[in-house]
C-alpha positions as CSV (number, residue, x, y, z in Angstrom):
1,M,70.4,101.3,92.4
2,R,71.8,98.4,89.5
3,I,70.6,95.2,90.0
4,E,72.0,91.6,88.5
5,T,72.5,87.7,88.9
6,V,75.5,86.0,89.8
7,T,75.7,82.4,89.9
8,S,79.5,81.3,89.5
9,A,81.9,81.2,92.0
10,Q,84.5,82.1,88.8
11,N,82.7,85.5,88.5
12,P,85.1,88.0,89.6
13,K,82.9,89.6,92.2
14,I,82.3,86.9,94.4
15,K,86.0,86.1,94.0
16,E,86.5,89.8,95.3
17,L,83.7,89.5,97.9
18,L,86.0,85.9,99.4
19,A,89.2,87.8,98.9
20,L,88.1,90.8,101.4
21,Q,86.9,87.9,103.7
22,E,90.4,86.7,104.2
23,K,92.8,89.0,103.5
24,S,93.8,92.1,105.9
25,R,95.8,93.9,103.3
26,L,93.1,93.8,100.4
27,R,90.1,95.4,102.9
28,R,92.8,97.9,103.4
29,E,94.1,98.4,99.8
30,K,90.2,98.6,98.7
31,N,88.9,100.5,101.5
32,L,86.3,97.8,101.8
33,F,85.1,95.2,104.3
34,V,82.2,92.3,104.5
35,V,79.6,92.5,106.7
36,E,76.7,89.3,107.0
37,G,73.4,89.9,108.5
38,K,70.3,91.7,108.9
39,R,70.9,92.7,113.0
40,E,74.6,93.5,111.8
41,L,73.8,95.3,108.4
42,G,71.6,97.1,110.8
43,H,73.6,98.3,113.1
44,C,76.6,99.1,110.3
45,M,74.5,101.2,108.4
46,D,72.8,103.0,111.8
47,A,76.9,104.1,112.7
48,G,77.3,105.4,109.1
49,Y,79.2,103.3,106.9
50,L,77.9,102.9,103.1
51,I,77.0,99.7,101.5
52,R,78.6,99.8,98.1
53,T,77.8,96.2,97.3
54,L,74.9,93.9,98.2
55,F,74.5,90.8,97.9
56,T,71.1,88.8,98.5
57,C,70.2,84.9,98.2
58,P,66.1,85.1,97.6
59,E,65.9,81.5,98.2
60,I,67.2,82.0,102.2
61,C,66.4,86.2,102.5
62,Q,63.1,87.3,103.1
63,E,61.6,89.7,100.6
64,Q,60.8,92.5,103.2
65,D,64.4,92.4,104.7
66,I,65.8,92.9,101.0
67,E,63.6,95.6,101.0
68,E,64.3,97.1,104.0
69,I,68.1,97.1,103.4
70,S,68.0,98.6,99.8
71,E,66.0,101.3,101.1
72,K,68.5,102.3,103.4
73,I,71.1,102.3,100.9
74,L,69.4,104.4,98.5
75,V,69.3,107.2,101.0
76,Q,72.6,106.6,102.1
77,G,74.1,109.0,100.0
78,P,77.2,109.0,97.4
79,L,79.6,106.3,97.4
80,P,83.5,107.7,97.2
81,G,84.2,108.1,93.4
82,Q,80.4,108.3,92.7
83,C,80.0,104.7,92.3
84,E,76.6,103.2,92.2
85,P,75.7,100.9,94.8
86,S,74.5,97.6,93.6
87,L,72.3,94.6,94.6
88,I,73.8,91.1,92.8
89,E,71.4,88.2,93.7
90,I,73.2,85.1,94.2
91,P,71.4,81.0,94.4
92,A,71.7,79.2,97.6
93,A,74.2,77.0,96.1
94,L,76.9,79.8,95.8
95,Y,75.6,81.4,99.1
96,E,77.0,78.4,101.1
97,K,80.1,79.1,99.8
98,V,80.5,82.9,100.3
99,A,78.6,83.2,104.0
100,Y,81.4,82.7,106.4
101,R,78.7,81.4,108.6
102,G,75.3,80.0,107.7
103,S,72.3,81.6,109.6
104,T,73.0,85.3,108.0
105,E,69.5,85.7,106.8
106,G,70.8,85.4,102.8
107,L,72.5,89.1,103.1
108,I,76.0,90.0,102.8
109,A,77.5,93.5,102.3
110,E,80.8,95.0,101.2
111,T,80.9,98.1,103.0
112,V,82.8,101.3,102.5
113,I,85.5,101.2,105.1
114,R,85.2,104.7,107.0
115,P,88.0,106.8,108.7
116,F,87.6,107.3,112.5
117,G,90.4,107.7,114.9
118,L,90.7,109.0,118.4
119,Q,90.8,112.4,117.2
120,D,87.1,111.7,115.9
121,L,86.0,110.4,119.4
122,T,83.8,112.6,121.2
123,V,82.8,111.2,125.3
124,G,80.5,113.0,127.8
125,E,81.1,113.9,131.3
126,N,82.4,110.8,133.5
127,P,83.1,108.5,130.4
128,L,83.1,104.8,131.0
129,I,86.3,104.1,128.1
130,V,87.6,100.5,127.0
131,V,91.1,100.4,126.1
132,L,92.9,96.9,125.1
133,E,96.7,96.5,124.1
134,S,97.5,94.3,121.5
135,V,94.9,91.9,121.7
136,E,95.6,89.5,118.7
137,K,92.6,86.9,119.1
138,P,89.4,88.4,117.0
139,G,86.7,86.6,118.8
140,N,88.3,88.0,122.2
141,L,87.8,91.6,120.7
142,G,84.5,90.9,119.4
143,A,83.1,89.7,122.6
144,V,84.8,92.5,124.8
145,L,82.8,94.6,122.2
146,R,80.0,92.9,123.0
147,S,80.6,93.7,126.5
148,A,80.9,96.9,126.0
149,D,77.7,98.0,124.0
150,S,75.8,96.1,127.2
151,A,77.3,98.3,129.9
152,G,76.8,101.4,128.1
153,A,80.5,101.7,127.9
154,D,81.0,105.3,125.4
155,A,84.2,103.6,123.6
156,V,86.8,101.4,122.9
157,I,90.4,101.6,121.6
158,V,92.3,99.5,120.9
159,C,95.8,100.0,121.1
160,D,98.6,98.4,118.8
161,P,96.3,95.7,117.0
162,L,97.4,93.0,116.2
163,T,94.0,91.9,114.5
164,D,92.0,95.1,112.0
165,L,88.8,95.9,113.1
166,Y,86.9,94.9,110.4
167,N,87.9,91.0,110.0
168,P,84.9,89.2,109.9
169,N,85.8,86.6,113.2
170,L,85.7,89.9,115.2
171,I,82.3,91.4,113.4
172,R,80.8,88.4,114.1
173,A,81.8,87.3,117.6
174,S,80.8,91.1,118.6
175,I,76.9,90.6,116.8
176,G,77.9,94.0,115.2
177,A,79.1,96.0,118.5
178,V,81.9,97.4,116.4
179,F,79.6,99.5,115.2
180,S,77.1,100.4,117.8
181,V,80.1,101.5,120.0
182,P,82.6,104.1,119.2
183,T,85.7,101.8,118.5
184,V,88.7,103.2,117.2
185,T,92.6,102.0,117.0
186,A,95.4,103.8,118.2
187,G,99.2,104.2,119.6
188,S,99.6,103.8,123.1
189,Q,101.2,106.9,123.7
190,E,98.5,108.4,121.9
191,T,95.9,107.2,123.6
192,I,97.3,107.6,127.3
193,D,97.7,111.8,126.2
194,W,94.3,111.9,125.1
195,L,93.2,110.5,128.3
196,K,95.0,112.6,130.6
197,A,93.9,115.8,128.6
198,R,90.5,114.9,129.6
199,N,91.1,113.5,133.4
200,I,90.0,110.2,132.7
201,R,91.7,107.7,135.5
202,I,93.7,105.4,133.7
203,L,93.0,101.7,135.8
204,T,95.1,98.8,134.5
205,A,93.8,95.1,134.7
206,Q,97.1,93.4,136.3
207,L,98.0,91.1,139.4
208,Q,101.3,93.0,140.4
209,D,101.0,95.3,143.0
210,S,96.9,95.6,142.5
211,G,93.8,96.7,144.8
212,L,91.2,94.5,144.4
213,Y,88.7,96.0,141.2
214,Y,85.5,96.3,144.1
215,D,87.7,98.5,145.9
216,T,88.4,101.4,143.7
217,D,86.6,104.4,142.5
218,M,85.0,104.0,139.0
219,T,82.5,106.5,139.1
220,A,84.2,108.9,138.1
221,G,85.8,109.0,133.9
222,T,87.4,106.1,133.9
223,A,89.3,104.2,131.1
224,I,89.9,100.5,132.3
225,V,93.1,98.7,130.4
226,M,93.6,95.3,129.8
227,G,96.3,93.4,128.0
228,T,96.9,90.0,126.3
229,E,96.3,87.3,128.7
230,S,100.0,85.8,127.5
231,T,102.3,89.1,128.4
232,G,99.8,91.5,130.4
233,L,100.4,94.9,129.8
234,T,103.4,96.6,128.5
235,D,105.5,98.9,131.0
236,I,103.9,102.3,129.6
237,W,100.9,101.2,130.7
238,R,101.8,100.4,134.1
239,K,104.0,103.9,134.4
240,N,100.9,106.2,133.4
241,A,98.5,104.3,135.4
242,D,96.6,106.2,138.3
243,R,95.6,102.4,140.0
244,H,96.5,99.0,139.1
245,I,93.5,96.6,139.7
246,R,93.2,93.1,139.6
247,I,90.3,90.6,139.7
248,P,90.9,87.9,142.6
249,M,91.8,84.2,141.2
250,L,90.5,82.1,144.0
251,G,92.0,78.5,142.3
252,K,95.0,77.5,140.6
253,L,94.7,79.6,137.5
254,D,96.2,83.0,137.6
255,S,94.2,84.5,134.9
256,L,91.0,84.9,132.7
257,N,90.4,85.4,129.0
258,V,90.2,88.9,128.5
259,S,86.8,89.2,127.8
260,V,85.4,87.8,130.9
261,S,87.5,90.3,132.6
262,A,86.0,93.2,131.0
263,A,82.7,92.4,131.6
264,I,83.7,91.7,135.4
265,L,85.3,95.0,135.1
266,L,82.5,96.9,133.3
267,Y,79.6,96.2,135.2
268,E,81.3,97.0,138.4
269,A,81.6,100.5,136.7
270,V,78.1,99.8,136.3
271,R,77.3,98.9,139.6
272,Q,78.7,101.4,141.0
273,R,77.6,104.3,138.8
274,N,73.9,102.8,139.3
275,R,74.4,103.4,143.4
276,Q,75.4,106.4,142.5
277,D,72.7,107.9,141.3
278,K,70.3,106.7,143.7
279,P,69.3,108.7,146.5
């Protein structure tokens, strides 16, 4: 692995790193995205992503952490185009300029996007799946991914996304769950067909024409489907749902943050399944 030192913010490699953080178009063109932090990088590499460039700040990063990540990079296999991965050391003053957030242990990596679509998604018996339609805030999507990981969900499917899965805010909000939970993007009709072909019940979270979520069986294969807080789900999901469910709203407001709703519904599924497993 090539090792070099960069000290200037005008260096082309530093400029590219910053641009990848800011521009989704460039991420698509370069087939690269940015991951910060030891924990996030660990989840990322465990999921099979390849590191092209590792930026480290020796003044901040523990030497042991650099060695651990470097060893994983050395055994990860060849990069697309057979280019060799590199390690770039940068000083603390420069790290503060390129780091998306401060507490990332002095580790930032340019990572190769791994093609992974609905056709690659495999689930076991009675899966628990989260489907999100047109959620646009990366922080909300990241928080849903954390809940999905915590509840042991089998997958998250993002339909007709308004943000890309490699947005730094999403990765940060998910604290790496975007890598630990199989997550794909797809069209709504494609996803509906995929769910129905596998006999996975579609439960849409909505206020209209709905029953209480805790009166709904979630022990069989289940997809919990949620839309945006402002507009909710489109008709294609309402019409193809096996059941409409709602969380009771006892105050003056009529909706919860989508990540809060996801956590409530996921853990109801967990509660029902744990109860079913007990003799």
